[in-house]
N, C-alpha and C positions, 0 to 999 in steps of 0.2 A: 651841461656843456661837453662836447667832445674835442679833443685835440684837432681832429680833422675839420671842425668847424672853423679853425683859424686859417685854413688853407685858401680862403677866399681872397686874402691879402698877400701882397708880394714884398712889401716894404715893411718890415716889423721890427720892433725893439723890445726886448724882454728886460724888464725893470726890477731889481731887488730893492729892499728898502734901504734907506740910509744907513751906512755903518753895518753892512750885511753880516750876518752869522753864517755858520756853517751850512744851516738848513737852507737859507735863502739862496746861498751860492749854489748848492747843489741842485735845489729845485729849479732855480733859473737855468742852470746847465743842461737838466733834463729836458726842459722845454725848448731851449735854444738847440739842442742836439736833434731832437725830433724834426723841428722847422728846417735846420740845415739839411737833414737826410732827405726831405721833401723838396729840396731844391730852391727854398726861400732865401732872399736876402735878408739876414736877420744879424742882430747885434745884441750883447748881452751887457748891461750897464747897472751902475747905481749913482745916486747923486749924494746931495748933503755937503757938509763943510769937511768932513773927516774922510780920509782914505784908510783902507783896511790896515791895521796897525797890529792885531795879534799875530804872534808868531806861528800858531797853529794854522791860521787861516792863510796867511802868506804862503806857507809851505804847501798848503792844500790847493792853492791856485797855480803854484808852481810846478809841483810834481805832477799833477793831473792835467796840466796844460788847459785849464779853464780860461777861455778868453773873455774875462770880464774887465769892464774899463770903468774908471771914474770919470764922469762928465759933469759939466756945469750947465750945459745946454744941449738941445737936440734940434737938428731939422725936422720939422713935423713929419713923423712917420704916417704910414696909412693905418697902422695898428700899434697900440702900445699895450703890453701885457704886464701887469703888475704881479709878481709871484711872491708869495709868502707875506703879502701885505695887500692893502686895499687902496686904490687910488683915491685920493683926497684926504688920506688920513695924515697926520701931523709928522710921521716918520717916513714920509714918502716925498721925494722932490717933485714939485708940480709941474711936470713937462707937458706941453701941448701936444695932442695926437688927434687925427681925424677920427678915430674909433679907440675905444678902450675895452680891454677885457681883464678879468680878475681870476687868479688861481691862488686860493688861500686856505689855511686851516684855523685861523682865528675866528673868534666871534664876529659876525656881520657888524660892520661899524659905519657903512655908508650905504646909500642908495645903490644896489647893484645894477650894472648895465647888463643889456641883453646877453652879452657874452660873459658868462660867470659861472665859476664852479668853487663854492666854498663849502668845506666839511669840517666844521668845528669840533666834530667828535674824534678827529684824528690827532695823534701825538706830533706830527711833523707834516710840513708840506712837501717833504720828500716822499712820503708814503703815498700822499694824493697823487703827485706826478707820476711815481712808479705805478699806481693803479691805472692812471690815464693812459700811459704808455702801454700797459698790458692790453687795454681795450682796444689799442691800435695795432695789437699783434707785434709789438716790439718788445724783444727780450732784452733786458739790461744786462744780463749775463754774457751777452756777446759783445759788450763794451765794458772792459774792466775798469777804466777810469770813470765811467758813468756809474757803474754799480758801486764802486768804492765812494764815491762822492755822495750818492744818495743813502748808503749805509751809515756814511759818518754823519750826514745831516740828520738821520733819525737818531742816531747815538747821542749827539750834543744835544737836540732839541728835547730829548726825553731823559736829560741828566743820566746818561750811561744807562739807558733803558729802564730806569727805575720809575719812569712815569707813564710806562706803556700801560693802556687798557684795552684798546680796540685790537680786534683779531688782525686787521690788515697790518697794523704796525708790527704785530708779532711776526706776520708772514714774510714782510720785507726783511725783518731782522734774521729770520731763519733761512730765507731762500736765496738771499743776495750772495754772490761769488764775488767777494772783494779781495783787494790786496792787503793781506794781513800785516805784511811788514810796513806798509804805509800807514795803515790804522795805528800800529804801535808807535810809529813816528809821531803821528798827529797828537795822539794822546799824552805823548811825553814831552811835548812842547807847549802845554797848556796852562802851566803855572809860573808866574811872575814872582820875583824876590817880594814885591809889594804884597801880592796875595798870600804868600808865605807869612808875613807879618799879620795879615787879617786873621789867618787860621789860628796863629799862636794866641792873639789877644783874645779870640772867641772862647777859646778852650779854658782860659783862666777864669772867665766870669760865667759860670754854669749854674743852673738851678736844679735841684733834684727832689723828687718826691719818693720816700722811702716807702710808703705803704704800697704803691702801684709800680714802683721800680721804673719810673720813666724821668727823663732829664729835658729840660728846654734850654736852648743855646741861642743867643743872638749874635749875628756876625756883621761887621760893617758891609755896605754895598759892594757886591762882588759878583763875579761870574757863577751861575748856578753850579757849575762843576765843582767849584770851591766848596760850596755847601755841602755837596755830597761827600767829598773828602772829609770835612770836619764831622759829619754825623758817623761815617764809617768809623772814625776813631772814637767817637763818644761810646759808640755800641760796643767796643772792645772792652769797656770798663766792666769789671765783673759783677757789680751790683745794678747795671743799667740794662733792661730788657727792651725798652722801647725809648727813642729819643727823637726829638723835633728841633731842627736848626733852622733858623729863619733870617731874613735880611731885608730891611725896609728900603725899597726903592723907589724911585719917582713915581712909577705908575701903579705902585702896589706892593704887597709882601710876598716874597719867594720863600717857599718851604722845602725842606728836605727831611724825609721820614725814614726812619730805620726801625726794624723789629727783629728779634731773635727768638720769638716765642710763637708757637703755631695758634695759640688762642688769639692773637692780635695781629691780623695781616696788615702790613704797613700801607697797603693800598685802601684799606677800610678806615684806618686811623686818620689818614690825610683827609678822606672824604667827610668824615665826622667834624673835623676842624674847619673845612672849607664850606659845608653845606649851607646853601643860601647866600654865601658872600664871595664865592669864588668857585674853583674847580681843582680837582686832582686825580691823580691815578697811579698805577704802578702794579706791583706784585707782592709775593708774600712778604719779603725782607727788606725791599726797597720801594720808595715811592716819593712823589714830589707834588706840590701844587702851587696855587697862586691864589691870592686873595685880592679882590678889588679894595683898595684902601677907602674908597667913599662909601662902601657898604659895611665897613667895620666900625662901629660907633664907639671908639675909645681913643685916647691919646697915644702917641707913639709910646711913652714910656709905660703905658699900662697894656701893651700888647701881649708881653710875657705873661702876665697876670690872666689875661683872656684865654691864652693857650693852656695854662696850668689849670684853670677851672674847667675848661672844656674837656681836658684829657681825664681829669678827676670824675666828671659826670659821665664820660664814655665808659670807663672802667666799672664804676660803681653801679651803673644802671644796665649792664649787659649780662644777660643769662647764657650760660654754657651748657649745652646738652650734648652727651656722648649717647649715641642710639642704643648701642649693644647693652648699657647699663640704666637705660631710662625707664622709669616706672611712671607712666602718665596717670593723672587723674581723670579717668575717661568720663565719669560722671559730669565732668565740668566742660565736655567737649560736646560738639554737634556731628551727628552722623550725616555724611555726604555720598551721594552716588555719582559716579563720573557718567557725563553726557555721552551718547553715541556721536562720535566725531570721526572724520576721517584723518588719519595721522600717517606717519611713516616709520618703518621699522628696518633694521639692519641686522642680519645674521652676523654677528662679529668674527665668529669661526670661519666665515666664508673668505675673510680677508686676513685675519692675524690668527696664529695657532694659539691654542690654550697655554697659559702659562707665561706668556709674553707681557712685559709691562708697556702700557701705551698711556699717550696723554691725549685727551680729548679736548678741543679748542671750540668754544662757543662764544656767543656775545657776552654770556654771563660769566665767562672766565674760563680758566683751565682747570681740568680734572685729571687726576692720575689714578689708573685702575690696573689690575692685573686681568688680563682675559681668562675667563673660566670656560669650561666646556658647556655647550648650550646656552651661552650668553647673548641676548639680544640687546640691541639699544633703540629705544623708542624715540622718535624725533617729534616733538610737540609742535603746536601750531605757530609758536613764535621762534622755532628753532632750538628750544631747550631740548635737552636730552635726559634720558632716564635708562641706565644699564638695569637689566632685569632678566631673570633667568626664564628659560623656555616653559618650565611648568606654570610659572606666574603669568607669563605672558598669555598662554592659552587659555588661561581662565578669564582674562580681562579683555582680550582683543580677538577680532575675527581676521583671518587673513582674507585680502581682497583681490580681485582680478584687475581692478582699476590701475592705470599708471599713476605712480607717485609724482605730484608736482610740488616742489617747494616754493613757498611764497614768503619766507622770511627775509631779514636784511642780510645775514651773514650765514651761509651754509656751513654747518658744523664738519670739522675735520678731525682726523686722528693722526698722531705721529707715532711710528713705531720707536720707542725709546732707545732701543738697541741698534737699529740700523739709521735711524734719523730721518726715515722717508716719511713725507707727509702725504695723506690719502684723504681726498674728499669722501664723506659718507654718501652724498647724493646719488653718484651714478650707481650705488650698491642697494639704495633704498627701494623697498617696495611698500605698497599700501596696505593699510590694516584699518580697521573700525573698532573703535572702543565699544565693548557691548553694552555697556551701561551697568554692568555687573560689579564693577570694582567699587566697593564701599571703603571709605576712609573715615576716620575720626579727625575732626579739624577745629582749631579755634583762632580767632583773630588775635594777633600780637598787638601788645600795647607798649612793648619796650624792644630794644635790640636782642635778638636771639641768634646764637651761633650753634649750629648743629654739625656735629660730626657724625656723618651717617655710616651705615653698616658697610658701604662700599667704598668709602674713603675716609680712614680715620685720621689722615693727616692735614686735610684741608677742609674747612668747615663751609656750610651753606650759611649765608647771612640773610636773616630775616628782618625787616625794618617794621615799625607800627604800620598796622594796616595789612601786612602779609598775613599767611596762614601757617600755622604749624600743623603738619598732617602726619597721620599715623594709619597704616594700612590695617583694616580690621582683621585680616587673616594672618597678620605678622606685626605684632606690636614692638618689634625691634627694627621695623622698617619705618623710620622716622625721617622727615624731611621737610624742607621749606617750599611753599608754593606762592609766587609773587601774587599780589592781589588782582592784577589785570588779567593774569592767566587762569585765577581760581574762578572769576567771575564767569568766565567763557567756558570753562570745562567742568564744572561741578554744580549740582543741586542738591538741595536737602532731600534726604532719604525718607 
């Protein structure tokens, strides 16, 4: 669905969920602003028994002049749009309307109407609305209250950006021109005296694993930002490398994870904890997640034991490989040849000077490298990227005169770390064809494996059971991970 699909209607109500949070308010404000700019009669509302109470939300609404109203009933509009929620859910007041539309980032919970845009892979509904506004040619940076609202919605719904995983969330975080003074004020009106007591109680009753240097802490039900504050404090303890702070809420278990060691990304730790029973995301040092209580088969008093056991298994059954020091047993690996496939490549020196530090953003995550002379970046069939020197490139690929067409979900971008400028690689990409001459040794993984590659010794590539450990035949220190789905489409036995 596109936002312009809503313009068929003139009398429109944008509805947030009951007791709306910052993400719901910001998302609703974004949709409201678009429709208002298009000359529609539109209002922004929420229902339920409770009016907005939290000090930071009241300040947000007041300072950004967001025209949101608490209502108990509605005159039936032509169109009702539920934002950051889904019409028919228990946390959405059931107002009648001639037509329904849904804009949301949660898992689909109802039968969707014809007008529907649900992207559950995004960290916030603010990101979804921002992306939809961009598709209509609307730049939020021309409206500072709106850009500030959407930035704050993302900030709060991803627990201060600790749960960001999708590159669109990162793009909103990096590109929004927001009012920094207001964001500071919002963030510093977020803690009540009651929540201060909750934090104090949680810190007293901690559990600690000496062998793997992790701590698990339970807090009373509270705002996710409080969990983040507690986990930040726990990580400052000298013997703690990783910590998990959680709270049992009516709908499930909320987690905040922190790590201060490069061998265990916080985002991977939270995914290991929530796999099959919830979801999680984040980055190197901060992450968060949510567990569906109905999928965790243990009593509330045993949840802490479950977390401790899961973390012990995670650390005990993970292999760490440093490519430059790795001596593989090649006799236990199979030789494979890369298939002849149309791919993309970018001469990175045409964009960034050698010696410049850059961040490469893809669906698989962010990677930091230093641009070298004659460095190319190969763009794979799924949008995955491979830095490679020209000499190796010309041994494995042929230049093609065909126009490069990207077919993945998210086109990779780079950021010049020094200037902060983001650049899409796709406009610079040209076509190439893998010659089929590239040979690798590979073996299927049966356990978690982390590879610190030769081109990034600070961030590992994570391989899961079923993925492949790969080593270039002509360079035994070029060790990396290939996802199972990518491997099956790009390699065959030699």
